[in-house]
C-alpha positions, -999 to +999 in steps of 0.1 A: +353-646+226+335-679+224+317-690+195+281-701+199+273-731+215+249-760+199+248-781+227+264-778+260+301-780+261+302-780+224+330-752+208+327-747+168+353-734+154+335-734+123+318-708+099+280-715+103+251-699+104+227-697+137+202-719+138+166-702+129+138-727+142+141-760+157+163-786+136+168-762+108+202-759+098+212-736+068+246-743+055+244-713+029+232-675+032+202-675+010+191-638+002+155-628+014+133-624-009+125-586-016+108-562-043+123-572-073+142-546-096+148-522-067+183-510-069+203-476-065+233-465-083+242-434-066+276-441-055+284-477-066+266-509-081+241-515-048+225-544-035+187-551-042+164-552-010+166-591-015+203-594-003+217-603+030+245-584+050+271-593+074+287-576+094+324-587+096+347-579+125+382-587+137+402-582+167+433-581+186+422-615+200+427-633+169+392-641+163+371-636+130+336-634+138+299-627+114+265-608+127+241-616+100+215-588+092+186-612+074+165-584+058+184-552+053+159-520+051+131-539+067+150-553+100+182-543+112+188-564+142+218-583+139+222-621+147+254-642+155+266-658+121+299-673+129+332-671+147+366-684+140+400-681+151+417-668+123+452-657+131+479-665+156+481-626+160+460-599+161+437-587+127+448-560+111+428-555+080+397-573+064+381-572+025+354-585+011+337-589-026+307-607-031+325-641-031+350-640-006+364-624+027+401-616+027+418-609+065+454-598+074+473-599+105+501-594+125+512-631+119+523-619+082+495-641+068+463-632+046+438-661+051+406-664+029+370-676+032+342-682+009+313-665+022+288-684-003+299-717+005+313-711+039+345-728+034+379-717+042+400-710+012+438-716+026+465-690+034+485-665+008+518-664+028+543-641+003+543-610+028+574-612+052+556-584+075+525-571+090+496-572+065+482-535+064+463-532+033+437-555+016+418-544-014+395-564-040+389-553-076+356-570-082+359-603-083+391-612-106+418-595-082+433-589-043+458-563-037+477-566-003+504-548+011+522-549+042+551-537+061+577-554+038+573-528+011+557-550-013+522-545-033+514-580-044+483-582-069+465-615-065+443-636-095+414-647-069+404-674-093+435-699-087+451-670-060+482-667-079+503-636-072+506-625-105+528-596-097+553-586-067+558-550-066+582-527-043+557-502-033+567-465-050+586-482-076+560-495-102+526-490-104+511-494-138+502-529-139+504-534-180+532-515-192+552-516-156+559-482-158+553-449-130+519-437-139+515-408-115+538-395-089+526-371-066+550-357-036+534-349-005+551-337+026+541-359+049+543-393+057+504-407+052+482-434+069+450-432+048+449-428+008+410-432-007+394-423-038+366-410-043+332-431-055+333-412-093+373-414-093+375-376-100+392-369-066+410-385-037+423-379-003+452-383+017+453-383+057+487-375+075+479-374+115+450-353+119+452-339+087+430-344+053+438-332+022+413-335-008+434-337-044+418-331-077+427-356-102+428-334-133+449-309-114+470-335-092+466-303-067+451-301-035+420-288-037+409-282+001+424-294+036+401-305+065+419-300+102+407-327+125+413-318+166+427-357+167+448-386+148+423-394+122+413-433+124+391-439+096+375-420+064+344-431+041+329-415+013+289-417+017+285-399-019+314-374-040+304-345-020+298-360+015+326-378+036+327-394+070+356-389+093+362-404+127+394-398+149+407-410+182+374-397+201+338-411+203+326-387+174+317-390+140+318-356+117+303-354+083+322-331+061+313-313+027+341-322+006+334-288-017+332-264+007+352-285+036+323-275+058+313-299+090+277-300+082+273-325+113+287-344+140+272-373+166+285-395+196+285-428+180+304-447+209+318-444+245+349-444+235+370-440+202+360-450+169+387-477+155+370-482+121+340-476+097+325-491+063+297-480+044+272-496+021+238-489+005+211-512+005+170-507-001+176-470-009+194-468+025+227-451+034+242-471+061+276-461+079+288-486+098+311-482+128+331-503+151+348-487+183+374-500+210+344-503+232+335-538+214+306-527+195+295-524+160+268-499+150+250-491+121+237-456+113+212-443+085+224-414+068+199-390+049+219-373+022+190-350+019+195-337+052+227-342+063+227-314+089+205-344+108+223-366+129+223-401+114+198-424+130+212-453+148+194-484+134+212-515+153+239-518+175+261-554+186+281-562+217+310-580+204+331-580+240+363-578+219+388-548+210+378-541+175+408-538+150+386-540+112+354-537+103+339-548+066+305-553+055+298-581+031+265-582+008+254-616-009+247-597-041+273-569-042+279-562-078+315-565-096+327-536-109+356-558-131+328-588-140+327-572-174+365-569-180+365-605-166+338-618-193+354-604-220+388-626-216+408-598-205+437-612-180+464-599-165+497-620-174+515-638-150+550-621-144+559-628-111+569-660-094+548-678-070+573-698-049+564-679-016+522-684-022+503-709-004+477-722-026+453-748-019+435-764-050+410-785-029+393-757-008+388-774+026+357-770+046+363-757+082+361-787+110+354-782+146+393-774+157+404-764+191+419-733+195+454-748+204+455-771+175+448-741+150+473-720+164+502-747+162+492-754+128+490-716+117+522-713+133+539-742+117+531-729+084+548-693+097+580-707+110+583-727+077+578-697+055+600-673+074+627-704+078+627-704+038+630-668+037+660-662+058+679-691+038+670-675+004+682-643+024+714-660+032+722-677+000+719-639-016+743-627+007+769-654+002+771-647-032+775-611-031 
């Protein structure tokens, strides 16, 4: 998958917007003007009509790319925005807040990008396994999980690892005690909270259990024909479910009934994301067929199939997807302004911190791969030496 070319033979490895009119080159993403004060708060603080949206996808081919929508709500046509050889192995997960994009990979690293300044912020090398989970908490923290069994809590200002937690040992980040334990009968591969936080879902293979927080009991179960690959809440009472097939189904979380279904792609739906902008509830879907599609969901007429707004062919085997909004509200901003900070109770010796933000420069794939592989090999060497020293002491 090649980046957009400027002149013939030119290959860029930097995240730069496409040119508009001849000679016009923008180095930052500026929101288009929209009707002032138009904001919805139905599910979460919503972007206003003046924002821009960027569809960010990752693939098996190690590429991170973005497609920009300049005027969501007015025009939904995506334009090629950037491509970047992000990792040395396939991407597994991508997460966004209103400042950054974080990507995880089978190469055991987390890569960071500042979307507003269009710069590479460096790598986080704490994990010793495939990075499987990434989630931002507003603009203040990033949580990461990997196959090494660790959950890491990162401060997003200096990218310090504040806590490194052994999964299912400690969950309450304030006093270090277990906050809640719920035994489930099967291994779960998806856990997700409802927008209100009153319910959460647990997915095991093709079974989706809906739990009520107050009672900690199952409120209902949705059984699907195939293994569930992705789940997204539209609102508290409506959930979108995709599996190892080309269909997406919308369910009522109260009645557990299927409200509607539609054929989203020609092959299995790999991942979904959801966002609200300009009074539109938009579901983004990505498939193994290489397409990313946007669907408008009418929550008042959910029985009707969603309207296809736009689509783009990435020509890649997609593995992860997220939608970045230029004015996404931060749910933790108020806490940050009040001066509430987490204590630094963990060492940071495995964290690769770049104090000086480095601009992405034109870089051929071989050189980028060589540099990243060198970082990973050094990290693995240090980890092996540490384990050896511990073993000798025993």
